[in-house]
C-alpha positions, 0 to 999 in steps of 0.5 A: 476955909473955903479960900485955904484948903490948900495951907490947912491941907499942909498945917494937917501935913505939918502936925501929921510930920510931928505926931502921926497918931494922934494928928491923923485921930484928930484931923478925923474927929476935928468939927472944923475940918469937917468942910474940908473932909471930903477933900480928896488929898486931906484923904490921902493925908488922913486916913491913909495908916492903917495904926490910928 
């Protein structure tokens, strides 16, 4: 995933567009995203909605 951070973030954005609460929760907890948890774009996307 190292070279595909942008693609991963784009896919998370698409998933959040479809099911925001569920996908934000999943992205926060799923270890598949551990490598990008500190990425500024990922954090803005996943942690921007306090309703999760």
